PyMOL Python script that loads the backbone (N, CA, C, O; Angstrom):
from pymol import cmd

cmd.read_pdbstr("""\
ATOM      1  N   MET A   1      31.027  23.097  -6.621  1.00  0.00           N
ATOM      2  CA  MET A   1      29.981  24.235  -6.400  1.00  0.00           C
ATOM      3  C   MET A   1      28.895  23.702  -7.246  1.00  0.00           C
ATOM      4  O   MET A   1      29.110  23.336  -8.402  1.00  0.00           O
ATOM      5  N   TYR A   2      27.717  23.651  -6.683  1.00  0.00           N
ATOM      6  CA  TYR A   2      26.355  23.279  -7.429  1.00  0.00           C
ATOM      7  C   TYR A   2      25.946  24.464  -8.464  1.00  0.00           C
ATOM      8  O   TYR A   2      25.763  25.601  -8.027  1.00  0.00           O
ATOM      9  N   ASP A   3      25.809  24.176  -9.822  1.00  0.00           N
ATOM     10  CA  ASP A   3      25.108  25.163 -10.714  1.00  0.00           C
ATOM     11  C   ASP A   3      23.742  24.789 -10.871  1.00  0.00           C
ATOM     12  O   ASP A   3      23.428  23.737 -11.427  1.00  0.00           O
ATOM     13  N   GLU A   4      22.882  25.627 -10.390  1.00  0.00           N
ATOM     14  CA  GLU A   4      21.486  25.461 -10.545  1.00  0.00           C
ATOM     15  C   GLU A   4      20.821  25.305 -11.773  1.00  0.00           C
ATOM     16  O   GLU A   4      19.769  24.684 -11.923  1.00  0.00           O
ATOM     17  N   PHE A   5      21.591  26.001 -12.825  1.00  0.00           N
ATOM     18  CA  PHE A   5      21.295  26.210 -14.288  1.00  0.00           C
ATOM     19  C   PHE A   5      21.971  25.076 -15.107  1.00  0.00           C
ATOM     20  O   PHE A   5      21.683  24.903 -16.291  1.00  0.00           O
ATOM     21  N   ALA A   6      22.797  24.375 -14.506  1.00  0.00           N
ATOM     22  CA  ALA A   6      23.430  22.998 -15.290  1.00  0.00           C
ATOM     23  C   ALA A   6      22.523  21.899 -15.594  1.00  0.00           C
ATOM     24  O   ALA A   6      21.678  21.452 -14.818  1.00  0.00           O
ATOM     25  N   SER A   7      22.738  21.530 -16.674  1.00  0.00           N
ATOM     26  CA  SER A   7      21.908  20.270 -16.902  1.00  0.00           C
ATOM     27  C   SER A   7      22.081  19.007 -16.071  1.00  0.00           C
ATOM     28  O   SER A   7      23.237  18.595 -15.970  1.00  0.00           O
ATOM     29  N   PRO A   8      21.233  18.411 -15.536  1.00  0.00           N
ATOM     30  CA  PRO A   8      21.249  17.383 -14.650  1.00  0.00           C
ATOM     31  C   PRO A   8      22.112  16.302 -15.446  1.00  0.00           C
ATOM     32  O   PRO A   8      22.147  16.264 -16.676  1.00  0.00           O
ATOM     33  N   ARG A   9      22.788  15.450 -14.630  1.00  0.00           N
ATOM     34  CA  ARG A   9      23.729  14.201 -15.166  1.00  0.00           C
ATOM     35  C   ARG A   9      22.909  13.092 -14.749  1.00  0.00           C
ATOM     36  O   ARG A   9      22.095  13.253 -13.839  1.00  0.00           O
ATOM     37  N   ILE A  10      23.052  11.932 -15.356  1.00  0.00           N
ATOM     38  CA  ILE A  10      22.637  10.761 -14.907  1.00  0.00           C
ATOM     39  C   ILE A  10      23.679  10.295 -13.972  1.00  0.00           C
ATOM     40  O   ILE A  10      24.877  10.368 -14.245  1.00  0.00           O
ATOM     41  N   ILE A  11      23.162   9.758 -12.738  1.00  0.00           N
ATOM     42  CA  ILE A  11      23.808   9.447 -11.688  1.00  0.00           C
ATOM     43  C   ILE A  11      23.818   7.881 -11.616  1.00  0.00           C
ATOM     44  O   ILE A  11      24.816   7.291 -11.202  1.00  0.00           O
ATOM     45  N   ARG A  12      22.566   7.144 -12.072  1.00  0.00           N
ATOM     46  CA  ARG A  12      22.723   5.901 -11.859  1.00  0.00           C
ATOM     47  C   ARG A  12      21.571   5.505 -12.436  1.00  0.00           C
ATOM     48  O   ARG A  12      20.578   6.206 -12.632  1.00  0.00           O
ATOM     49  N   ARG A  13      21.778   3.945 -12.804  1.00  0.00           N
ATOM     50  CA  ARG A  13      20.251   3.167 -13.530  1.00  0.00           C
ATOM     51  C   ARG A  13      19.695   2.627 -12.236  1.00  0.00           C
ATOM     52  O   ARG A  13      20.235   2.261 -11.192  1.00  0.00           O
ATOM     53  N   LEU A  14      18.463   2.692 -12.632  1.00  0.00           N
ATOM     54  CA  LEU A  14      17.550   2.008 -11.471  1.00  0.00           C
ATOM     55  C   LEU A  14      17.071   0.757 -11.965  1.00  0.00           C
ATOM     56  O   LEU A  14      16.371   0.782 -12.977  1.00  0.00           O
ATOM     57  N   GLY A  15      17.353  -0.415 -11.375  1.00  0.00           N
ATOM     58  CA  GLY A  15      16.812  -1.763 -12.096  1.00  0.00           C
ATOM     59  C   GLY A  15      18.210  -2.454 -12.600  1.00  0.00           C
ATOM     60  O   GLY A  15      19.353  -2.136 -12.274  1.00  0.00           O
ATOM     61  N   ASP A  16      17.831  -3.382 -13.397  1.00  0.00           N
ATOM     62  CA  ASP A  16      18.837  -4.088 -14.084  1.00  0.00           C
ATOM     63  C   ASP A  16      19.055  -3.580 -15.603  1.00  0.00           C
ATOM     64  O   ASP A  16      18.177  -2.947 -16.189  1.00  0.00           O
ATOM     65  N   PRO A  17      20.195  -3.879 -16.146  1.00  0.00           N
ATOM     66  CA  PRO A  17      20.363  -3.380 -17.492  1.00  0.00           C
ATOM     67  C   PRO A  17      19.822  -4.205 -18.424  1.00  0.00           C
ATOM     68  O   PRO A  17      19.776  -5.410 -18.177  1.00  0.00           O
ATOM     69  N   PRO A  18      19.366  -3.742 -19.545  1.00  0.00           N
ATOM     70  CA  PRO A  18      18.591  -4.563 -20.474  1.00  0.00           C
ATOM     71  C   PRO A  18      19.128  -5.667 -20.851  1.00  0.00           C
ATOM     72  O   PRO A  18      18.367  -6.540 -21.269  1.00  0.00           O
ATOM     73  N   GLN A  19      20.374  -5.891 -20.814  1.00  0.00           N
ATOM     74  CA  GLN A  19      20.927  -7.417 -21.237  1.00  0.00           C
ATOM     75  C   GLN A  19      20.516  -8.371 -20.073  1.00  0.00           C
ATOM     76  O   GLN A  19      20.576  -9.570 -20.342  1.00  0.00           O
ATOM     77  N   HIS A  20      20.087  -8.003 -18.759  1.00  0.00           N
ATOM     78  CA  HIS A  20      19.642  -8.711 -17.744  1.00  0.00           C
ATOM     79  C   HIS A  20      18.329  -9.104 -17.697  1.00  0.00           C
ATOM     80  O   HIS A  20      17.915 -10.044 -17.017  1.00  0.00           O
ATOM     81  N   ARG A  21      17.473  -8.198 -18.615  1.00  0.00           N
ATOM     82  CA  ARG A  21      16.172  -8.218 -18.509  1.00  0.00           C
ATOM     83  C   ARG A  21      15.721  -8.858 -20.017  1.00  0.00           C
ATOM     84  O   ARG A  21      14.548  -8.739 -20.371  1.00  0.00           O
ATOM     85  N   GLY A  22      16.584  -9.455 -20.777  1.00  0.00           N
ATOM     86  CA  GLY A  22      16.356 -10.386 -21.852  1.00  0.00           C
ATOM     87  C   GLY A  22      16.473  -9.596 -23.123  1.00  0.00           C
ATOM     88  O   GLY A  22      15.973 -10.173 -24.088  1.00  0.00           O
ATOM     89  N   SER A  23      17.039  -8.352 -23.385  1.00  0.00           N
ATOM     90  CA  SER A  23      17.357  -7.813 -24.481  1.00  0.00           C
ATOM     91  C   SER A  23      18.542  -8.341 -25.144  1.00  0.00           C
ATOM     92  O   SER A  23      19.630  -7.992 -24.686  1.00  0.00           O
ATOM     93  N   LEU A  24      18.509  -9.213 -26.262  1.00  0.00           N
ATOM     94  CA  LEU A  24      19.342  -9.599 -26.953  1.00  0.00           C
ATOM     95  C   LEU A  24      20.535  -8.981 -27.091  1.00  0.00           C
ATOM     96  O   LEU A  24      21.580  -9.397 -26.591  1.00  0.00           O
ATOM     97  N   SER A  25      20.396  -7.762 -27.911  1.00  0.00           N
ATOM     98  CA  SER A  25      21.321  -6.926 -28.412  1.00  0.00           C
ATOM     99  C   SER A  25      21.726  -5.837 -27.352  1.00  0.00           C
ATOM    100  O   SER A  25      22.901  -5.473 -27.311  1.00  0.00           O
ATOM    101  N   GLY A  26      20.862  -5.344 -26.557  1.00  0.00           N
ATOM    102  CA  GLY A  26      20.874  -4.146 -25.513  1.00  0.00           C
ATOM    103  C   GLY A  26      21.067  -2.830 -26.181  1.00  0.00           C
ATOM    104  O   GLY A  26      21.413  -1.811 -25.584  1.00  0.00           O
ATOM    105  N   ASP A  27      20.788  -2.927 -27.640  1.00  0.00           N
ATOM    106  CA  ASP A  27      20.857  -1.656 -28.400  1.00  0.00           C
ATOM    107  C   ASP A  27      19.705  -0.727 -27.945  1.00  0.00           C
ATOM    108  O   ASP A  27      19.952   0.455 -27.706  1.00  0.00           O
ATOM    109  N   SER A  28      18.413  -1.243 -27.813  1.00  0.00           N
ATOM    110  CA  SER A  28      17.279  -0.328 -27.595  1.00  0.00           C
ATOM    111  C   SER A  28      16.357  -1.028 -26.416  1.00  0.00           C
ATOM    112  O   SER A  28      15.884  -2.124 -26.717  1.00  0.00           O
ATOM    113  N   CYS A  29      16.100  -0.584 -25.300  1.00  0.00           N
ATOM    114  CA  CYS A  29      15.403  -1.341 -24.296  1.00  0.00           C
ATOM    115  C   CYS A  29      14.921  -0.248 -23.484  1.00  0.00           C
ATOM    116  O   CYS A  29      15.624   0.763 -23.459  1.00  0.00           O
ATOM    117  N   SER A  30      13.669  -0.268 -22.700  1.00  0.00           N
ATOM    118  CA  SER A  30      13.268   0.798 -21.784  1.00  0.00           C
ATOM    119  C   SER A  30      14.376   0.787 -20.752  1.00  0.00           C
ATOM    120  O   SER A  30      15.092  -0.196 -20.562  1.00  0.00           O
ATOM    121  N   ASP A  31      14.474   1.860 -20.137  1.00  0.00           N
ATOM    122  CA  ASP A  31      15.439   2.139 -18.842  1.00  0.00           C
ATOM    123  C   ASP A  31      15.030   3.293 -18.002  1.00  0.00           C
ATOM    124  O   ASP A  31      14.267   4.172 -18.404  1.00  0.00           O
ATOM    125  N   VAL A  32      15.471   3.263 -17.028  1.00  0.00           N
ATOM    126  CA  VAL A  32      14.888   4.227 -15.870  1.00  0.00           C
ATOM    127  C   VAL A  32      16.279   4.638 -15.232  1.00  0.00           C
ATOM    128  O   VAL A  32      17.090   3.789 -14.860  1.00  0.00           O
ATOM    129  N   PHE A  33      16.495   5.994 -15.133  1.00  0.00           N
ATOM    130  CA  PHE A  33      17.775   6.566 -14.526  1.00  0.00           C
ATOM    131  C   PHE A  33      17.479   7.533 -13.631  1.00  0.00           C
ATOM    132  O   PHE A  33      16.569   8.316 -13.902  1.00  0.00           O
ATOM    133  N   GLU A  34      18.145   7.641 -12.495  1.00  0.00           N
ATOM    134  CA  GLU A  34      18.151   8.764 -11.607  1.00  0.00           C
ATOM    135  C   GLU A  34      19.088   9.965 -11.817  1.00  0.00           C
ATOM    136  O   GLU A  34      20.300   9.767 -11.723  1.00  0.00           O
ATOM    137  N   LEU A  35      18.650  11.123 -12.079  1.00  0.00           N
ATOM    138  CA  LEU A  35      19.558  12.190 -12.167  1.00  0.00           C
ATOM    139  C   LEU A  35      19.852  13.163 -10.970  1.00  0.00           C
ATOM    140  O   LEU A  35      19.169  13.322  -9.958  1.00  0.00           O
ATOM    141  N   SER A  36      21.080  13.804 -11.338  1.00  0.00           N
ATOM    142  CA  SER A  36      21.732  14.501 -10.420  1.00  0.00           C
ATOM    143  C   SER A  36      20.924  15.487  -9.624  1.00  0.00           C
ATOM    144  O   SER A  36      21.307  15.841  -8.509  1.00  0.00           O
ATOM    145  N   ASP A  37      19.705  15.988 -10.219  1.00  0.00           N
ATOM    146  CA  ASP A  37      18.933  17.062  -9.529  1.00  0.00           C
ATOM    147  C   ASP A  37      17.787  16.360  -8.707  1.00  0.00           C
ATOM    148  O   ASP A  37      16.964  16.982  -8.036  1.00  0.00           O
ATOM    149  N   GLY A  38      17.828  15.062  -8.832  1.00  0.00           N
ATOM    150  CA  GLY A  38      16.778  14.135  -7.839  1.00  0.00           C
ATOM    151  C   GLY A  38      15.675  13.885  -8.756  1.00  0.00           C
ATOM    152  O   GLY A  38      14.719  13.310  -8.236  1.00  0.00           O
ATOM    153  N   SER A  39      15.567  14.175 -10.009  1.00  0.00           N
ATOM    154  CA  SER A  39      14.340  13.815 -10.899  1.00  0.00           C
ATOM    155  C   SER A  39      15.030  12.285 -11.576  1.00  0.00           C
ATOM    156  O   SER A  39      16.124  11.744 -11.412  1.00  0.00           O
ATOM    157  N   PHE A  40      13.780  11.908 -12.416  1.00  0.00           N
ATOM    158  CA  PHE A  40      14.067  10.670 -13.193  1.00  0.00           C
ATOM    159  C   PHE A  40      13.921  10.694 -14.514  1.00  0.00           C
ATOM    160  O   PHE A  40      12.938  11.246 -15.010  1.00  0.00           O
ATOM    161  N   ALA A  41      14.872  10.102 -15.274  1.00  0.00           N
ATOM    162  CA  ALA A  41      14.734  10.077 -16.811  1.00  0.00           C
ATOM    163  C   ALA A  41      14.389   8.526 -17.228  1.00  0.00           C
ATOM    164  O   ALA A  41      14.958   7.528 -16.786  1.00  0.00           O
ATOM    165  N   VAL A  42      13.422   8.562 -18.092  1.00  0.00           N
ATOM    166  CA  VAL A  42      12.829   7.134 -18.530  1.00  0.00           C
ATOM    167  C   VAL A  42      13.095   7.210 -20.211  1.00  0.00           C
ATOM    168  O   VAL A  42      12.803   8.155 -20.944  1.00  0.00           O
ATOM    169  N   ILE A  43      13.703   5.991 -20.576  1.00  0.00           N
ATOM    170  CA  ILE A  43      13.738   5.651 -22.009  1.00  0.00           C
ATOM    171  C   ILE A  43      12.585   4.829 -22.242  1.00  0.00           C
ATOM    172  O   ILE A  43      12.394   3.938 -21.414  1.00  0.00           O
ATOM    173  N   GLY A  44      11.716   4.948 -23.265  1.00  0.00           N
ATOM    174  CA  GLY A  44      10.537   4.039 -23.536  1.00  0.00           C
ATOM    175  C   GLY A  44      10.235   4.403 -24.870  1.00  0.00           C
ATOM    176  O   GLY A  44      10.852   5.220 -25.552  1.00  0.00           O
ATOM    177  N   THR A  45       9.156   3.682 -25.223  1.00  0.00           N
ATOM    178  CA  THR A  45       8.656   4.039 -26.388  1.00  0.00           C
ATOM    179  C   THR A  45       7.564   5.107 -26.497  1.00  0.00           C
ATOM    180  O   THR A  45       6.613   5.063 -25.717  1.00  0.00           O
ATOM    181  N   ASP A  46       7.664   6.170 -27.530  1.00  0.00           N
ATOM    182  CA  ASP A  46       6.758   7.344 -27.552  1.00  0.00           C
ATOM    183  C   ASP A  46       5.531   6.782 -27.912  1.00  0.00           C
ATOM    184  O   ASP A  46       5.471   6.181 -28.985  1.00  0.00           O
ATOM    185  N   ARG A  47       4.328   6.892 -27.047  1.00  0.00           N
ATOM    186  CA  ARG A  47       2.756   6.495 -27.430  1.00  0.00           C
ATOM    187  C   ARG A  47       2.059   7.753 -27.168  1.00  0.00           C
ATOM    188  O   ARG A  47       0.950   7.638 -26.647  1.00  0.00           O
ATOM    189  N   THR A  48       2.444   8.822 -27.400  1.00  0.00           N
ATOM    190  CA  THR A  48       1.800   9.869 -27.007  1.00  0.00           C
ATOM    191  C   THR A  48       0.347  10.102 -28.005  1.00  0.00           C
ATOM    192  O   THR A  48      -0.807  10.280 -27.616  1.00  0.00           O
ATOM    193  N   GLU A  49       0.780  10.040 -29.157  1.00  0.00           N
ATOM    194  CA  GLU A  49      -0.462   9.976 -30.031  1.00  0.00           C
ATOM    195  C   GLU A  49      -1.585   9.127 -29.818  1.00  0.00           C
ATOM    196  O   GLU A  49      -2.739   9.491 -30.043  1.00  0.00           O
ATOM    197  N   GLU A  50      -1.246   7.912 -29.355  1.00  0.00           N
ATOM    198  CA  GLU A  50      -2.220   6.699 -29.085  1.00  0.00           C
ATOM    199  C   GLU A  50      -2.750   6.952 -27.762  1.00  0.00           C
ATOM    200  O   GLU A  50      -3.939   6.691 -27.578  1.00  0.00           O
ATOM    201  N   LEU A  51      -2.168   7.345 -26.961  1.00  0.00           N
ATOM    202  CA  LEU A  51      -2.723   7.471 -25.551  1.00  0.00           C
ATOM    203  C   LEU A  51      -3.081   8.979 -25.096  1.00  0.00           C
ATOM    204  O   LEU A  51      -3.715   9.095 -24.047  1.00  0.00           O
ATOM    205  N   ASP A  52      -2.777   9.957 -25.696  1.00  0.00           N
ATOM    206  CA  ASP A  52      -3.142  11.458 -25.233  1.00  0.00           C
ATOM    207  C   ASP A  52      -4.613  11.516 -24.963  1.00  0.00           C
ATOM    208  O   ASP A  52      -5.011  11.922 -23.871  1.00  0.00           O
ATOM    209  N   ALA A  53      -5.475  11.116 -25.937  1.00  0.00           N
ATOM    210  CA  ALA A  53      -6.874  11.114 -25.906  1.00  0.00           C
ATOM    211  C   ALA A  53      -7.532  10.404 -24.842  1.00  0.00           C
ATOM    212  O   ALA A  53      -8.723  10.538 -24.560  1.00  0.00           O
ATOM    213  N   GLN A  54      -6.573   9.512 -24.159  1.00  0.00           N
ATOM    214  CA  GLN A  54      -7.292   8.611 -23.171  1.00  0.00           C
ATOM    215  C   GLN A  54      -6.702   9.066 -21.823  1.00  0.00           C
ATOM    216  O   GLN A  54      -6.879   8.281 -20.891  1.00  0.00           O
ATOM    217  N   LEU A  55      -6.037  10.191 -21.567  1.00  0.00           N
ATOM    218  CA  LEU A  55      -5.456  10.761 -20.266  1.00  0.00           C
ATOM    219  C   LEU A  55      -6.928  10.964 -19.534  1.00  0.00           C
ATOM    220  O   LEU A  55      -7.922  11.288 -20.184  1.00  0.00           O
ATOM    221  N   PRO A  56      -6.949  10.739 -18.138  1.00  0.00           N
ATOM    222  CA  PRO A  56      -8.141  11.016 -17.220  1.00  0.00           C
ATOM    223  C   PRO A  56      -8.443  12.661 -17.340  1.00  0.00           C
ATOM    224  O   PRO A  56      -7.605  13.413 -17.837  1.00  0.00           O
ATOM    225  N   ALA A  57      -9.375  13.005 -16.972  1.00  0.00           N
ATOM    226  CA  ALA A  57      -9.885  14.433 -17.035  1.00  0.00           C
ATOM    227  C   ALA A  57      -8.869  15.356 -16.173  1.00  0.00           C
ATOM    228  O   ALA A  57      -8.696  16.549 -16.423  1.00  0.00           O
ATOM    229  N   ASP A  58      -8.338  14.785 -15.322  1.00  0.00           N
ATOM    230  CA  ASP A  58      -7.256  15.661 -14.199  1.00  0.00           C
ATOM    231  C   ASP A  58      -6.135  15.289 -14.533  1.00  0.00           C
ATOM    232  O   ASP A  58      -5.310  15.308 -13.619  1.00  0.00           O
ATOM    233  N   ALA A  59      -5.714  14.887 -15.702  1.00  0.00           N
ATOM    234  CA  ALA A  59      -4.259  14.874 -16.152  1.00  0.00           C
ATOM    235  C   ALA A  59      -3.872  15.693 -17.417  1.00  0.00           C
ATOM    236  O   ALA A  59      -4.645  15.824 -18.365  1.00  0.00           O
ATOM    237  N   ALA A  60      -2.827  16.148 -17.378  1.00  0.00           N
ATOM    238  CA  ALA A  60      -2.621  17.292 -18.504  1.00  0.00           C
ATOM    239  C   ALA A  60      -1.250  16.991 -19.085  1.00  0.00           C
ATOM    240  O   ALA A  60      -0.411  16.478 -18.344  1.00  0.00           O
ATOM    241  N   ARG A  61      -0.937  17.283 -20.423  1.00  0.00           N
ATOM    242  CA  ARG A  61       0.393  17.201 -20.805  1.00  0.00           C
ATOM    243  C   ARG A  61       0.846  18.545 -21.714  1.00  0.00           C
ATOM    244  O   ARG A  61       0.223  18.946 -22.697  1.00  0.00           O
ATOM    245  N   ALA A  62       1.818  19.025 -21.281  1.00  0.00           N
ATOM    246  CA  ALA A  62       2.273  20.164 -21.995  1.00  0.00           C
ATOM    247  C   ALA A  62       2.837  19.691 -23.416  1.00  0.00           C
ATOM    248  O   ALA A  62       3.114  18.509 -23.619  1.00  0.00           O
ATOM    249  N   ASP A  63       2.982  20.633 -24.335  1.00  0.00           N
ATOM    250  CA  ASP A  63       3.405  20.370 -25.799  1.00  0.00           C
ATOM    251  C   ASP A  63       4.561  19.766 -25.830  1.00  0.00           C
ATOM    252  O   ASP A  63       4.779  18.895 -26.672  1.00  0.00           O
ATOM    253  N   TYR A  64       5.438  20.120 -24.960  1.00  0.00           N
ATOM    254  CA  TYR A  64       6.889  19.588 -24.781  1.00  0.00           C
ATOM    255  C   TYR A  64       7.190  18.249 -24.075  1.00  0.00           C
ATOM    256  O   TYR A  64       8.292  17.719 -23.934  1.00  0.00           O
ATOM    257  N   GLU A  65       5.863  17.769 -23.619  1.00  0.00           N
ATOM    258  CA  GLU A  65       6.005  16.559 -22.731  1.00  0.00           C
ATOM    259  C   GLU A  65       5.307  15.364 -23.681  1.00  0.00           C
ATOM    260  O   GLU A  65       4.319  15.595 -24.377  1.00  0.00           O
ATOM    261  N   ARG A  66       5.968  14.043 -23.609  1.00  0.00           N
ATOM    262  CA  ARG A  66       5.515  13.038 -24.340  1.00  0.00           C
ATOM    263  C   ARG A  66       4.933  12.104 -23.251  1.00  0.00           C
ATOM    264  O   ARG A  66       5.088  12.273 -22.042  1.00  0.00           O
ATOM    265  N   ILE A  67       4.281  11.150 -23.802  1.00  0.00           N
ATOM    266  CA  ILE A  67       3.690   9.961 -23.141  1.00  0.00           C
ATOM    267  C   ILE A  67       4.730   8.878 -23.379  1.00  0.00           C
ATOM    268  O   ILE A  67       4.799   8.510 -24.552  1.00  0.00           O
ATOM    269  N   VAL A  68       5.532   8.304 -22.540  1.00  0.00           N
ATOM    270  CA  VAL A  68       6.418   7.173 -22.870  1.00  0.00           C
ATOM    271  C   VAL A  68       6.159   6.123 -22.012  1.00  0.00           C
ATOM    272  O   VAL A  68       5.918   6.329 -20.823  1.00  0.00           O
ATOM    273  N   VAL A  69       6.191   4.711 -22.629  1.00  0.00           N
ATOM    274  CA  VAL A  69       5.628   3.627 -22.359  1.00  0.00           C
ATOM    275  C   VAL A  69       6.908   2.649 -22.080  1.00  0.00           C
ATOM    276  O   VAL A  69       7.714   2.469 -22.992  1.00  0.00           O
ATOM    277  N   ILE A  70       7.090   2.008 -20.787  1.00  0.00           N
ATOM    278  CA  ILE A  70       8.311   1.249 -20.595  1.00  0.00           C
ATOM    279  C   ILE A  70       7.437  -0.018 -20.102  1.00  0.00           C
ATOM    280  O   ILE A  70       6.262   0.049 -19.741  1.00  0.00           O
ATOM    281  N   THR A  71       8.291  -1.276 -20.160  1.00  0.00           N
ATOM    282  CA  THR A  71       7.589  -2.483 -19.868  1.00  0.00           C
ATOM    283  C   THR A  71       7.534  -2.561 -18.307  1.00  0.00           C
ATOM    284  O   THR A  71       8.325  -1.920 -17.615  1.00  0.00           O
ATOM    285  N   ARG A  72       6.539  -3.394 -17.766  1.00  0.00           N
ATOM    286  CA  ARG A  72       6.129  -3.703 -16.664  1.00  0.00           C
ATOM    287  C   ARG A  72       7.378  -4.354 -15.894  1.00  0.00           C
ATOM    288  O   ARG A  72       7.613  -4.114 -14.710  1.00  0.00           O
ATOM    289  N   ASP A  73       8.120  -5.169 -16.664  1.00  0.00           N
ATOM    290  CA  ASP A  73       9.408  -5.652 -15.943  1.00  0.00           C
ATOM    291  C   ASP A  73      10.470  -4.648 -15.740  1.00  0.00           C
ATOM    292  O   ASP A  73      11.212  -4.764 -14.764  1.00  0.00           O
ATOM    293  N   THR A  74      10.603  -3.719 -16.535  1.00  0.00           N
ATOM    294  CA  THR A  74      11.549  -2.542 -16.378  1.00  0.00           C
ATOM    295  C   THR A  74      11.218  -1.905 -14.833  1.00  0.00           C
ATOM    296  O   THR A  74      12.007  -1.842 -13.890  1.00  0.00           O
ATOM    297  N   LEU A  75       9.850  -1.468 -14.875  1.00  0.00           N
ATOM    298  CA  LEU A  75       9.482  -0.818 -13.704  1.00  0.00           C
ATOM    299  C   LEU A  75       9.741  -1.555 -12.511  1.00  0.00           C
ATOM    300  O   LEU A  75      10.401  -1.063 -11.595  1.00  0.00           O
ATOM    301  N   LEU A  76       9.192  -2.872 -12.460  1.00  0.00           N
ATOM    302  CA  LEU A  76       9.204  -3.733 -11.303  1.00  0.00           C
ATOM    303  C   LEU A  76      10.762  -3.861 -10.842  1.00  0.00           C
ATOM    304  O   LEU A  76      11.036  -3.714  -9.651  1.00  0.00           O
ATOM    305  N   ARG A  77      11.771  -4.134 -11.792  1.00  0.00           N
ATOM    306  CA  ARG A  77      13.183  -4.113 -11.309  1.00  0.00           C
ATOM    307  C   ARG A  77      13.826  -3.020 -11.018  1.00  0.00           C
ATOM    308  O   ARG A  77      14.914  -3.057 -10.443  1.00  0.00           O
ATOM    309  N   ALA A  78      13.183  -1.800 -11.411  1.00  0.00           N
ATOM    310  CA  ALA A  78      13.644  -0.425 -10.911  1.00  0.00           C
ATOM    311  C   ALA A  78      13.086  -0.282  -9.645  1.00  0.00           C
ATOM    312  O   ALA A  78      13.881   0.148  -8.810  1.00  0.00           O
ATOM    313  N   LYS A  79      11.948  -0.514  -9.246  1.00  0.00           N
ATOM    314  CA  LYS A  79      11.397  -0.396  -8.018  1.00  0.00           C
ATOM    315  C   LYS A  79      12.206  -0.407  -6.585  1.00  0.00           C
ATOM    316  O   LYS A  79      12.073   0.391  -5.656  1.00  0.00           O
ATOM    317  N   ARG A  80      13.032  -1.479  -6.670  1.00  0.00           N
ATOM    318  CA  ARG A  80      14.001  -1.748  -5.637  1.00  0.00           C
ATOM    319  C   ARG A  80      15.072  -0.668  -5.371  1.00  0.00           C
ATOM    320  O   ARG A  80      15.628  -0.552  -4.279  1.00  0.00           O
ATOM    321  N   ASP A  81      15.336   0.153  -6.491  1.00  0.00           N
ATOM    322  CA  ASP A  81      16.450   1.119  -6.444  1.00  0.00           C
ATOM    323  C   ASP A  81      15.568   2.473  -6.372  1.00  0.00           C
ATOM    324  O   ASP A  81      16.195   3.515  -6.565  1.00  0.00           O
ATOM    325  N   ILE A  82      14.420   2.554  -6.160  1.00  0.00           N
ATOM    326  CA  ILE A  82      13.610   3.936  -6.106  1.00  0.00           C
ATOM    327  C   ILE A  82      13.540   4.131  -4.615  1.00  0.00           C
ATOM    328  O   ILE A  82      12.982   3.324  -3.872  1.00  0.00           O
ATOM    329  N   PRO A  83      14.151   5.280  -4.194  1.00  0.00           N
ATOM    330  CA  PRO A  83      14.075   5.923  -2.812  1.00  0.00           C
ATOM    331  C   PRO A  83      12.616   5.915  -2.424  1.00  0.00           C
ATOM    332  O   PRO A  83      11.695   6.048  -3.229  1.00  0.00           O
ATOM    333  N   ASP A  84      12.466   5.725  -0.953  1.00  0.00           N
ATOM    334  CA  ASP A  84      11.095   6.060  -0.501  1.00  0.00           C
ATOM    335  C   ASP A  84      10.744   7.492  -0.217  1.00  0.00           C
ATOM    336  O   ASP A  84       9.601   7.944  -0.157  1.00  0.00           O
ATOM    337  N   ALA A  85      11.937   8.190  -0.039  1.00  0.00           N
ATOM    338  CA  ALA A  85      11.465   9.648   0.058  1.00  0.00           C
ATOM    339  C   ALA A  85      12.785  10.482  -0.644  1.00  0.00           C
ATOM    340  O   ALA A  85      12.760  11.709  -0.740  1.00  0.00           O
TER     341      ALA A  85
END
""", "prot")
cmd.dss("prot")
cmd.show_as("cartoon", "prot")
cmd.util.cbc("prot")
cmd.orient("prot")
């Protein structure tokens, strides 16, 4: 039975694991995951302070949101696993 108030679970990684993208230790590296509620989770570097003032006029960030940067390679490798719809 689906519980709409339950926290989403990580279903799968999108793209290659960090070790396949050149991370020597695999301890910390950008990553993208699909969640059980259909949303996506991203592990990246918090660059909110640096980039917040550069957001376009039609973009906004809530206090609880962060601007997270992932490598180009991480996103390109995840692209093949991102559903079209």
